[in-house]
N, C-alpha and C positions, 0 to 999 in steps of 0.2 A: 161597453161595446166599442171596438176600435173605429175610428173615423175612416170612411171610405176614401179612396184615392181621389185627389182633385185632377184637373186637366194637366196635360203636359205643359210645363211652365219653363220658359227659357229666359234667362236674364242676359241682356246685352250690357256688359259691365267693363269699366276701366276706371282707374283712379286719376286719369287725366282727361280734361275736356278737349273737344275738337278732334276726336279720333274716329268719328263716324258712327257712334252708337245709334243715334236717331235714324240716320240713313239706313243702317242695316235693319233696324226694327221695322221701319215702314216698307222697306224692300221685301223682307221676308213675309210680312203680312200680306202684301199685294200678291206675291207668288203663291203663297199658301191658299189664299182666297180663290185665286185663278184655278187652282186644282180642286176646288170644291170643299175645302176644309172650312169648318166654322172657326173663325179666328177672333181672338180677343187680344187687345193691347192695353197696357197700362202705362200712362205717362206719369212717372214718379219724379220728374224734374220740374221744380216750380217755375222754370223759365217757360215751360209750355210749348216748346218747339214742335213736339209730336202732335199735341192737341191742335195746334194751329194748322199743321200740315194735313191732318185728317179732316179739316174743314169745320172745326167747332169754334164758335166765337161766343165767349161768355156763357158757358153751359150752366144750367140751373143747379146741378149737383156735380160734385167733383170727388176725387179720391180723398180729399181732405175730410169729407163727411164720414168716410170709413175709419179713418185714423183718430179723429178728434173724439175725446171723451170729456164731458163736463164733470169735473171732480169737486164742484162746490157742494156744500153740505146738504142743500135742499134739492140737488139734482136727482132725477130718477136714475135707476140702475142703467148701466150702459146697454145699448141695443146690440144685438148680435150682428157682427159684420156680414155674416152670410145672408142676412135679410136686407141690410142697408144697401148691399152691392147691387141689388136689382133696381134700386132707384138711380144709381149712378151710371150703370152700364148702358150705354146708348149707341145707336148706329152711327157710323162715320158719316161725314157730310156728303153732299151730292157730288157725284163723280167717282166715289169709291164704291166697291162692290157691296151689295146688301148683306153679305155674310161676314163683314168686318164690323166689330163693335169695339168701343173704347171706354176705358175709365179715364176721363179727362182730368186735367189738373188746373189749379189756379195758383196765384202768387201766395195766398194765405197758407198753402201747404208747406212753405218754407218754415213756418213756425213750429211744425212738428219735429224738426231736427233737434230742437232743444226741449221738447216736451217731456216732462218727468213722469208722465202717466205710466203706471205699472203695466208691463207686458204689451205696450202699444205695438212693438215690432211684430207681434204675432197676428195682428188683426188682418193684415193683407192675406196671409196664408188661409185664414178662416174664410175671408171674403171670396177668394178664388175657389175654395171648396164649394161654396154656395152656387157656383156657376158650372159645376162638374157635368151637368146634363145638357149644357148649352154650348159648350166650347170644346173643340178638338185640340187646339194649341193656343197657349197664351204667351205673349211676348212682352217683356218688361223693359222699358227704357229707363235705365238707372242713372241717377245723378252721380257725378264724379267726386264723391265726398268720402275720403278714406276713413273707415271706422264709424261713419255716420249712421244714425238710426234709420234713415230712409233707405240707404243702400243695404243695411243689415236686414231690413224687412224683406227686401227682394231676395237676398241670399237664403233667408229662412223659407221663403215660399217656393223658390225655384227647384227644379230637378236637374237642370243643366245651366251652365254658364258659358256664354260666348264672349271671348275677349278680343275686341278690335284693336289693331295697332297700326298707326301710320308708320312710315319708314323714317322716323325721326327719333331724337332722344326722348322726347315726351311720350311718344307712342310706346317705346321700349319700356320706359319707367312705369307707364300705366299698367303694362302687363306684369312686370316684375312685382310691383306693389299689390296689384290685384290678386296675384297668386298667393301672396302672404295672407291677405284678408280672407280669401276663400278657405284657406287651411284652418282658420279659426271657426269655421262653420261645419266643415266636413271631416275634420280630424277626429281621432279616437276620443270618444266621450263627448263630442260636440253636439250641437242642436240639430244639425241637418246632415247626418252621416251618408245619406243617399245622394247628396249633391255631387255632380260630376262636372269636370271641365269638358265641354263638348269640343272646344278647339280655339285656336288663336287665328284670327283672320287679318291678313294684311289689307288695310283699308286705305282708300283714296290714293292708290299707287300711281305715281306719275307715268305718263306714256314714255316710250323709249327715248324720244328726243329731249324730254325734260328730266329724265332720270339722272340724278346727280351722283357724285362720289359719296356724298353724305347718305343719300338713300341706299346706295349699295352697302355702305358700312353698317347701317342699322339693320338692313335685311340679313346680312351675314351674322350679326349678333343674335337676331331672332332665331335663325337657323341653328347656330351653334348652341345656344342656351335652351331653346324651347322646341327644337326640331320635331320631337315626338308628338307635339300638340299642334304644330303649325299646319293649317289646312292648305291644300295645294292650290286653291282657287283664290287668287288675289282680286280685290275689287278695284277696278281702275278708276282714276279720277276723270270723270266725263261730265261735260257741261250739261248734258241732257238730264242729269240727276237734279241739278238746281232748277232747271226749267220745270220739271215735274213738281218739285217742292213749291216753287213760287205759284204754280197754278193750282196747288192743293189737289193734285191728281196722282194716282198710283203710277209707279214706273211701268207697269204692264200696259198702260195706255199710251206710252211714249212711242212715237213712230221712228222708223229708221233703224239702221244697223247698230247704232250705239245704244239705243234703248233695248234692243234685243240682246245685246252683249251683256248688259247689266242684269236683265231678267234671267239669262242663262246662268250667270254667276250666282245670283241669289238662289236660283233653283238647285244648284249643286250644293250650296250650303244647307238649304232646307233638307235635301236628301241625307246629308250627313247627320243632321239633328234627328231626323226620323229613324235613321239606322241606329243611332246611339240610344234612342228611346226604346227601340225593340230589344236591344241588348240589355237594357236596364230591367225590362219586364220579366 
């Protein structure tokens, strides 16, 4: 019997760091929860920035428990990730909406990048399937490791990929290289043929008075080379975002017009994701 569909799963992915993946993940989670959706997030980056932002400190169980398999001779058979996930999936911290839950991470998860365990990369997909009746949308914060097992597990589990890009050379290269990696998962005969690129998001865009010739150059490159995938809503660089992150609060709780501007932009991106999901179904 074929396995039932899991929840709508969206990976925030780039092969460069510092382009706003975690900010977009937490922003989308906050806006989706504000609309009443049941939201899940997975922190797949061993640095744990998203785990920290969502108010979890030294969680008892982490995503590492889903991936790790004891392969010693006397070890029992591996447990089903669809069962383990219920021990790991916990509510976000105080200050976050009750309809947001997280698969937190710890530093030990970095060891899975070089883990030779057979089929380890498929364990996340199975785990998320185990949450199919509890979650409407799942957001994956993916580490920037080209060709790595952790990023690969996200691309196997996801139905959509969102590529953030700053208006810098690194941002552009992160998109360019990310598209190559995605093609290894959704190309003909590959392991996740239903995976689609939801869009490319211009992230941490400077305001007009700080917008430089370099920013303009790389924006033009993004438009020229990836214009069909470039979403119209850029995410501005606003200090209120860091204030919310420091306070471990959702951006929807931020006061003032700048907070509302970010919420509006994340909402437009969420609308695009939901529209794409409807077209996929």
